[in-house]
C-alpha positions in Angstrom: 0.0 0.0 0.0 2.8 2.3 1.0 4.7 1.4 -2.2 1.6 2.2 -4.3 1.3 5.6 -2.6 4.9 6.4 -3.5 4.4 5.3 -7.1 1.4 7.6 -7.5 3.4 10.5 -6.0 6.2 9.8 -8.5 3.7 9.9 -11.3 2.2 13.2 -10.2 5.7 14.7 -9.9 6.6 13.5 -13.5 3.3 14.9 -14.8 3.8 18.3 -13.2 7.4 18.4 -14.5 6.3 17.5 -18.0 3.5 20.1 -18.0 6.1 22.7 -16.8 8.4 21.8 -19.7 5.6 22.1 -22.2 4.5 25.5 -20.9 8.1 26.8 -20.8 8.6 25.7 -24.4 5.5 27.5 -25.7 5.6 31.2 -26.6 4.5 33.5 -23.9 1.9 34.9 -26.3 0.9 33.3 -29.6 -1.3 35.6 -31.8 -2.1 36.3 -35.4 -1.8 39.3 -37.7 -3.7 40.0 -40.9 -2.3 41.8 -43.9 -3.0 42.6 -47.6 -1.3 44.3 -50.5 1.4 43.6 -53.1 1.3 40.4 -55.0 5.0 41.1 -55.7 5.7 40.2 -52.0 3.4 37.2 -52.0 5.9 34.5 -53.0 8.3 35.3 -50.2 5.4 35.8 -47.7 3.8 32.5 -48.6 7.1 30.6 -48.5 8.3 32.0 -45.1 5.2 32.6 -43.0 5.1 28.9 -42.0 8.7 29.1 -40.7 7.7 32.2 -38.7 4.9 30.4 -37.1 7.1 27.4 -36.3 9.8 29.7 -34.7 7.6 32.2 -32.9 4.1 30.6 -32.5 2.5 33.6 -34.3 0.3 33.3 -37.4 0.5 35.5 -40.5 -2.5 35.8 -42.8 -1.9 37.6 -46.1 -4.5 38.1 -48.8 -2.6 40.0 -51.4 -4.8 41.9 -53.8 -2.2 44.4 -55.1 -0.4 47.4 -53.7 -3.4 49.7 -54.2 -5.6 47.4 -52.1 -2.9 47.2 -49.5 -2.6 50.9 -49.1 -6.4 51.3 -49.1 -6.8 48.6 -46.4 -4.0 50.1 -44.4 -5.5 53.6 -44.5 -8.9 52.3 -43.5 -7.4 50.4 -40.5 -8.7 47.1 -41.9 -5.4 45.2 -41.5 -2.5 45.0 -39.0 0.1 45.4 -41.8 0.2 45.9 -45.5 2.8 45.6 -48.3 3.2 48.1 -51.2 5.7 48.2 -54.0 5.5 52.0 -54.1 4.9 54.8 -51.6 1.7 56.7 -51.3 1.3 59.5 -53.8 -1.3 61.1 -51.6 -3.6 60.4 -48.6 -1.0 58.6 -46.5 -2.1 58.2 -42.8 -0.2 60.3 -40.3 0.9 57.3 -38.3 2.5 55.5 -41.4 5.9 53.8 -41.2 7.7 52.5 -44.3 9.9 49.5 -43.7 12.0 48.5 -46.8 12.0 44.7 -46.1 11.7 43.3 -49.7 14.0 43.7 -52.7 13.5 41.8 -55.9 13.7 42.2 -59.7 10.8 42.8 -62.0 11.5 40.2 -64.7 10.6 40.4 -68.4 9.2 37.0 -69.1 8.0 35.7 -72.4 6.7 32.6 -74.3 8.8 31.7 -77.4 9.2 27.9 -77.4 11.2 27.9 -80.7 13.9 30.1 -79.1 16.2 27.9 -77.1 18.4 30.4 -75.3 17.6 33.6 -73.3 17.0 36.7 -75.3 18.5 40.2 -74.7 16.5 43.4 -74.6 17.5 47.0 -74.4 15.3 49.5 -72.4 14.3 51.2 -75.6 13.0 48.0 -77.1 11.1 47.1 -74.0 9.5 50.6 -74.0 8.4 50.2 -77.6 7.0 46.7 -77.0 4.9 47.8 -74.0 3.7 51.0 -75.6 2.5 49.1 -78.7 5.1 50.5 -81.2 6.7 47.0 -81.7 4.1 44.3 -82.4 6.2 41.4 -83.8 9.1 39.5 -82.5 11.1 39.8 -85.7 11.1 43.6 -85.4 14.4 45.3 -86.4 14.9 46.7 -82.9 14.6 43.3 -81.2 16.8 41.7 -83.9 19.5 44.4 -83.2 19.4 43.6 -79.5 20.0 39.9 -80.3 22.7 40.2 -83.0 25.6 41.8 -81.3 28.4 41.4 -78.7 27.0 41.3 -75.2 28.8 41.8 -71.9 27.3 40.2 -68.8 28.5 40.2 -65.2 29.2 36.9 -63.3 28.7 37.3 -59.6 30.7 35.4 -56.9 28.5 32.9 -55.1 28.7 30.5 -52.2 26.7 27.5 -51.0 24.9 27.7 -47.7 22.9 25.0 -45.8 19.5 26.0 -44.3 16.7 24.0 -42.6 13.5 23.8 -44.6 10.5 21.9 -43.2 12.8 19.9 -40.9 15.3 19.0 -43.7 18.7 20.5 -44.4 18.9 22.0 -47.8 22.0 23.4 -49.6 21.4 26.5 -51.7 23.5 29.0 -53.6 23.5 32.7 -52.7 25.6 35.8 -53.7 28.8 36.6 -51.8 28.7 40.1 -50.3 31.6 42.5 -49.7 32.2 44.4 -46.5 29.7 47.0 -47.5 27.0 44.4 -48.2 27.3 44.6 -52.0 27.5 41.5 -54.3 30.9 40.8 -55.6 31.4 40.7 -59.4 33.9 37.8 -60.1 34.3 38.4 -63.8 32.5 39.4 -67.0 31.4 37.2 -69.9 31.7 38.7 -73.4 30.2 36.8 -76.3 28.8 37.4 -79.8 25.2 36.4 -80.1 23.0 35.8 -83.2 19.6 34.8 -82.0 16.8 34.3 -84.6 13.5 35.6 -83.4 10.4 34.1 -85.0 7.9 36.0 -87.2 5.4 35.9 -84.5 2.9 38.5 -83.2 3.6 39.9 -79.7 0.8 39.7 -77.1 1.4 42.0 -74.2 0.0 41.0 -70.9 -0.5 43.8 -68.3 -1.9 44.4 -64.8 -5.4 45.9 -64.7 -5.4 46.3 -61.0 -3.8 49.1 -59.0 -0.2 47.8 -58.8 3.1 48.9 -57.3 4.8 46.6 -59.8 3.1 48.5 -62.6 4.2 51.8 -61.0 7.8 50.7 -60.7 7.8 49.2 -64.2 6.3 52.3 -65.9 8.8 54.4 -63.9 11.6 52.3 -65.5 10.0 52.8 -69.0 9.8 56.6 -68.5 13.5 56.6 -67.3 14.5 54.3 -70.1 13.0 56.8 -72.6 14.6 59.9 -71.1 17.4 60.0 -73.7 15.3 58.6 -76.6 15.0 61.2 -79.4 11.6 59.7 -80.2 9.6 61.2 -77.4 6.4 59.4 -78.4 7.6 56.0 -77.0 7.0 56.6 -73.3 6.4 60.3 -72.4 4.3 59.7 -69.3 5.4 59.4 -65.7 4.8 56.3 -63.6 1.3 55.1 -62.9 -0.2 52.5 -60.6 -2.6 51.5 -63.4 -0.6 50.3 -66.4 -3.1 51.4 -69.0 -3.1 55.0 -67.6 0.6 55.2 -68.0 0.8 54.1 -71.7 1.2 56.7 -74.4 -1.5 55.0 -76.5 -5.0 53.9 -75.9 -4.2 50.2 -75.6 -7.9 49.3 -75.3 -8.0 49.7 -79.0 -4.9 47.5 -79.6 -5.8 43.9 -80.4 -2.5 42.5 -79.1 -2.8 43.8 -75.5 -4.4 41.6 -72.8 -5.1 42.7 -69.3 -5.6 40.6 -66.1 -5.6 41.3 -62.3 -2.5 40.3 -60.3 1.0 39.0 -61.1 -0.1 35.4 -61.1 -2.8 36.0 -63.7 -0.6 37.8 -66.2 2.2 35.2 -65.8 -0.3 32.4 -66.4 -1.7 34.3 -69.4 1.8 34.6 -70.9 2.4 30.9 -70.3 -0.8 30.0 -72.1 -0.2 31.9 -75.3 2.8 31.7 -77.6 4.3 35.0 -78.5 3.3 36.6 -75.1 5.4 38.9 -72.9 4.8 40.4 -69.5 6.5 42.0 -66.4 6.3 40.4 -63.0 8.3 39.2 -60.0 10.8 36.5 -60.9 9.2 33.6 -59.0 6.1 33.8 -61.2 8.3 33.1 -64.2 9.8 30.1 -62.4 6.4 28.8 -61.4 5.1 29.0 -65.0 8.4 27.7 -66.6 8.8 30.9 -68.5 12.2 32.2 -69.7 13.3 35.7 -68.7 15.2 38.3 -70.7 18.6 39.8 -70.0 18.1 43.6 -69.7 20.7 46.2 -70.7 21.7 48.6 -68.0 23.0 52.2 -68.3 26.6 50.8 -68.2 25.9 48.9 -71.4 25.9 45.4 -69.8 23.1 42.9 -70.1 22.1 41.5 -66.7 19.8 38.6 -65.7 17.0 39.4 -63.2 18.6 37.9 -60.1 19.2 38.9 -56.5 22.8 40.0 -57.0 22.0 42.4 -59.9 19.0 43.8 -58.0 21.1 44.5 -54.9 23.7 46.2 -57.0 21.2 48.4 -58.7 19.4 49.4 -55.5 22.7 50.0 -53.8 23.2 52.9 -56.2 19.9 54.5 -55.1 19.2 57.1 -52.5 17.8 56.1 -49.1 15.2 58.7 -48.1 14.6 59.8 -44.5 11.2 58.0 -44.4 12.7 54.6 -45.5 11.8 54.8 -49.2 14.4 54.4 -51.9 14.8 56.6 -55.0 16.7 55.0 -57.9 18.5 56.5 -60.9 18.0 54.7 -64.2 20.7 56.8 -65.9 23.4 56.1 -63.4 26.1 53.8 -64.7 26.3 51.0 -62.1 28.5 48.0 -63.1 26.5 44.7 -62.7 23.1 46.4 -62.0 19.9 44.8 -63.1 18.0 48.0 -64.0 14.4 47.0 -63.0 15.2 46.1 -59.4 12.8 47.4 -56.9 12.3 47.8 -53.2 8.9 46.8 -51.7 7.7 48.2 -48.4 6.1 46.8 -45.3 3.6 49.4 -44.0 3.3 49.7 -40.3 1.5 52.0 -37.8 3.6 54.2 -35.4 0.7 54.4 -32.9 -2.9 53.8 -32.2 -2.9 50.0 -32.5 -3.0 47.0 -30.2 0.4 46.7 -28.6 0.5 42.9 -28.8 -0.3 42.9 -32.6 2.3 45.6 -33.1 4.9 43.5 -31.5 4.1 40.6 -33.9 4.3 43.0 -36.9 7.8 44.1 -35.7 8.9 40.5 -35.3 7.4 39.5 -38.7 9.2 42.4 -40.6 12.4 41.6 -38.8 12.1 37.9 -39.8 11.4 38.9 -43.4 14.4 41.2 -43.5 16.9 39.0 -41.9 16.0 35.4 -42.6 13.6 34.8 -45.5 15.6 35.7 -48.6 18.4 33.4 -47.5 15.9 30.6 -46.6 14.3 30.8 -50.0 16.8 32.2 -52.6 14.9 30.5 -55.4 12.1 33.0 -54.9 14.4 35.7 -56.4 14.4 38.1 -53.5 17.6 39.9 -52.5 19.0 39.8 -49.0 18.9 43.5 -47.9 22.2 44.5 -46.3 24.3 47.5 -45.6 22.8 51.0 -45.1 19.4 50.0 -46.3 19.2 47.1 -43.8 20.2 49.5 -41.1 17.4 51.9 -42.2 14.9 49.1 -42.3 15.7 48.2 -38.7 15.3 51.8 -37.6 11.9 52.0 -39.3 10.7 48.7 -37.9 11.6 49.9 -34.4 9.2 52.8 -34.9 6.2 50.5 -35.1 4.8 51.0 -31.5 
């Protein structure tokens, strides 16, 4: 009887100890946050939010919908955080914080199954295609881009091992110098002679309010700044692609609109001869090739994380955390359609517990996610921009 009593006591002690360990291992507070906005950011958010939950216990819900929707939801206090590929042009709430936590290229992806190697495009040719002045793939301007000697940077890389869903995975990432800039190992110079087919071009564009469209049309305006033919892209950037074009594309039979990056990438994949602009991972998901784009230094650069970091590193970091880029600046190794995307946060007036999760989430995105998922095409933000991002995140109170 006495031995039985001792056994029961030992069981109670073990049970209490086990419960204590379980409680100690659990986060002090596990909550959830809701966000909306840029589809540009969605591939990295979707890939990394499960890791964030595993590491912190917090849940992130993200509905996308485009940068315009994100800004509208944020202004209306409908979400805990939002993502936007471009700053507010007007109507920004007084308690707004910009946190530059995403950086990625806008890729030019296309559907030409008879062309077995990547094509090369100058900014002037891209502007003419997306304004409707070039309508066929065998146009002289595109032929000239692909019958020439091209110089492309080769960045130094290294292999890293990360844990993904409980498994160790080895991935390749750029090597950064002491200032956080990718290192150019060498240049490749070769003569190309790529035959483009006699094929009509179908241009797929975003119909929704999109920060990707705004950044892309900003590039097209900048690309045309030195073009003597001022018709090609005279307008400034616009969140709605059709409003930024120099022509009424609703009357053009070869322009096709759709809402969201996923839709225009899928549309391009479904029709031979198509071309569009979108975040790199949508090209990967749809098995679409991407073009090398000529930068102001005369080099042709692939849309990758290293070229994007190099381009953005030549920009100006503004006091509010936004980044201004210069398309005319000669930056060796730069991919000229790199863009920063912003996490939007509130500086005041929100639930303290939710705000703490938003700070943790943005810090996680900034410091860990691009390295965990380099295949998504996002650049690891480093150097002065990373310092600025951390300062901005700390203001979310």
